[in-house]
C-alpha positions in Angstrom: 8.6 0.4 -1.8 6.5 0.4 -5.1 5.3 -2.3 -6.8 3.2 -2.8 -10.1 0.5 -5.5 -10.1 -0.9 -6.4 -13.7 -3.4 -8.7 -13.2 -7.2 -9.1 -16.0 -8.8 -10.8 -12.6 -9.9 -7.8 -10.9 -10.7 -9.9 -8.1 -7.1 -11.8 -8.1 -5.9 -8.0 -8.5 -8.2 -6.6 -6.0 -7.0 -8.9 -3.8 -3.2 -9.2 -4.1 -3.6 -5.1 -4.1 -5.2 -4.9 -0.7 -2.6 -7.5 1.1 0.6 -5.7 0.0 -1.0 -2.4 0.5 -1.4 -3.5 3.8 2.6 -4.5 4.4 3.1 -1.4 3.7 3.9 -1.4 -0.2 2.9 1.4 -2.8 0.5 -0.6 -5.4 -0.6 0.9 -9.0 -2.6 -2.1 -10.8 -3.4 -2.0 -14.7 -5.2 -4.8 -16.0 -3.7 -5.2 -19.5 -0.4 -5.6 -21.2 -0.1 -2.3 -23.1 -1.0 -0.7 -19.9 1.9 -2.4 -18.1 4.1 -1.5 -21.2 2.9 2.2 -20.2 2.6 1.9 -16.5 6.4 0.2 -16.3 8.3 2.4 -19.2 7.0 6.0 -17.4 6.7 5.4 -13.5 9.9 3.5 -11.2 8.7 0.6 -9.3 11.1 -2.3 -6.8 9.3 -4.9 -8.3 6.8 -5.6 -11.3 4.3 -8.8 -10.9 3.4 -9.4 -14.0 0.6 -12.2 -15.0 1.2 -14.1 -18.4 -2.3 -14.5 -20.1 -3.6 -10.4 -20.5 -5.4 -8.9 -23.4 -3.9 -6.8 -26.0 -0.3 -7.8 -25.3 0.3 -11.6 -23.2 3.3 -10.8 -20.4 5.9 -13.1 -22.1 5.8 -10.4 -24.6 5.8 -7.3 -22.1 8.5 -8.4 -20.2 10.2 -9.1 -24.0 9.9 -5.6 -24.5 10.5 -4.0 -21.1 14.1 -5.8 -21.0 14.4 -4.2 -24.5 13.9 -0.2 -23.5 16.5 -1.4 -20.4 14.2 -1.7 -18.1 15.8 -4.2 -15.3 13.2 -4.0 -13.3 12.5 -7.3 -10.8 9.5 -9.1 -13.0 7.8 -12.0 -11.1 5.6 -13.9 -13.6 2.1 -15.4 -12.4 0.4 -17.8 -14.6 -2.2 -20.3 -14.1 0.1 -22.4 -16.9 2.8 -25.0 -14.8 4.2 -26.6 -17.9 8.1 -26.6 -18.3 7.3 -24.8 -21.6 5.6 -21.9 -19.7 8.6 -21.5 -17.6 11.0 -21.1 -19.3 9.2 -19.0 -22.2 8.9 -16.8 -19.4 12.6 -16.7 -17.4 14.3 -16.8 -20.8 12.7 -13.2 -22.1 14.1 -11.6 -18.8 11.6 -12.3 -16.3 13.6 -13.1 -12.8 11.2 -15.3 -11.3 7.7 -17.3 -11.6 5.0 -18.2 -9.8 2.2 -20.9 -10.6 -1.4 -20.1 -9.3 -3.1 -20.9 -7.2 -0.2 -19.7 -4.9 0.6 -18.5 -1.0 0.8 -14.8 -0.3 3.4 -15.6 2.0 5.0 -17.3 -0.6 4.3 -13.9 -2.7 5.9 -11.7 -0.2 9.2 -14.0 0.3 9.5 -13.9 -3.1 9.0 -9.9 -2.9 11.4 -9.5 -0.7 14.0 -11.8 -1.8 14.2 -10.1 -5.1 14.5 -7.1 -3.9 17.9 -8.4 -1.3 18.8 -9.6 -5.0 18.6 -7.1 -6.8 21.6 -4.7 -7.1 20.0 -1.6 -5.5 19.4 -4.3 -2.5 22.6 -5.6 -1.8 24.1 -3.5 0.2 21.9 -5.5 3.0 21.7 -3.1 6.3 20.9 0.6 5.3 22.9 3.4 7.3 23.1 6.9 7.5 25.8 8.0 10.8 24.4 6.1 13.7 21.1 5.1 12.0 21.0 2.1 10.8 17.9 0.6 9.2 17.1 -3.3 8.4 14.7 -4.1 5.4 14.9 -8.0 5.9 14.3 -7.6 9.7 12.0 -4.4 8.9 13.5 -2.7 12.4 15.4 0.7 13.2 17.8 1.6 15.7 19.2 4.8 16.2 22.9 4.8 18.5 21.6 0.9 19.1 18.6 2.0 20.0 15.5 0.5 18.5 12.8 3.8 16.6 9.5 2.7 16.6 7.9 3.8 13.5 4.3 3.4 11.8 4.1 1.7 8.4 4.3 4.8 6.1 6.8 6.4 8.2 9.4 3.3 8.0 8.1 2.9 4.2 9.1 7.1 3.8 12.4 6.2 5.5 13.5 3.6 3.5 13.3 5.5 0.5 15.2 8.4 2.1 18.1 5.8 3.0 18.2 3.8 -0.2 18.2 7.3 -2.0 21.1 8.6 0.6 22.2 11.8 -1.0 19.8 12.6 -3.6 17.3 15.0 -3.5 13.8 13.7 -3.5 11.1 15.9 -4.2 7.3 16.1 -3.1 6.1 14.3 -5.7 8.8 11.8 -6.8 7.7 10.9 -3.0 4.6 10.7 -2.8 4.4 8.3 -6.1 6.9 6.2 -4.1 5.7 5.7 -0.9 2.1 6.2 -1.5 0.7 5.1 -5.4 0.1 7.4 -8.3 -3.6 7.4 -7.2 -3.2 9.3 -4.5 -4.8 13.0 -4.8 -4.5 14.7 -1.1 -2.6 17.4 -0.5 1.1 17.1 -1.1 2.1 18.6 2.4 1.6 15.1 3.5 5.0 14.4 3.0 6.5 17.8 5.3 4.1 16.1 7.7 5.8 13.0 7.6 9.2 14.3 7.3 8.8 16.6 10.5 7.5 12.8 12.4 10.4 11.8 11.4 12.4 14.4 12.5 11.0 13.8 16.1 12.1 10.1 16.6 15.2 10.5 14.5 16.6 14.3 14.6 15.8 15.6 18.1 16.3 12.2 20.1 20.4 12.0 18.2 20.8 16.2 18.2 21.8 16.0 14.8 20.2 16.7 11.2 20.0 14.0 8.8 17.2 14.3 7.7 17.5 17.8 5.4 15.0 20.2 3.4 16.1 21.3 0.4 14.5 24.4 -0.4 12.2 24.8 -3.5 13.6 21.0 -4.5 12.7 18.0 -2.0 14.2 16.5 0.9 17.3 14.1 1.7 18.6 12.1 4.3 22.9 12.6 4.6 25.8 11.8 7.1 24.3 13.5 10.3 25.3 16.8 10.6 24.5 18.6 14.1 21.3 20.2 14.5 
């Protein structure tokens, strides 16, 4: 899944980016309010981690303007301020959660996952396509009841396909969401990982869950025989 970090402190931003990437999130980072508005308006994110004290437009203003543009991505506000008034200000402008610095990285992870579960797109719980099941909370995948071992990127790609079941996703869109906007490698990387998933999911089951739509991209559907 893809996250946006808006943090003007480079050290904090790098720490959060590294930690979240280790958890297999694709992460973009910007350091001022104006860039945050642009990034969040033109890209698709699952959660935005937004510092309040920013150069340019502050985080509360960014949150208010994003909601005014109907950008409904869940937002976690970060701040060194811990007064009730500051919290009320951020939440009243549309933030979904609030963390006061310093905070535990484990707590941030828990809040990110909780927001994903609560948001409309994630209320389905276990994701399914035929006899393939993914539990995003436990981070497990099973095929006909048998565990499927996936690498981090394989898991992220499969989750993105399952959350968009039936929709054709272009390689560019997949790279931006599963990797991040700074990835400058060959777009063929998507095909490489699609083939890895097919080896672990389609071939053992004898079905064609992961489909290529020639000239457009990939999608996952209910099972079809290979």
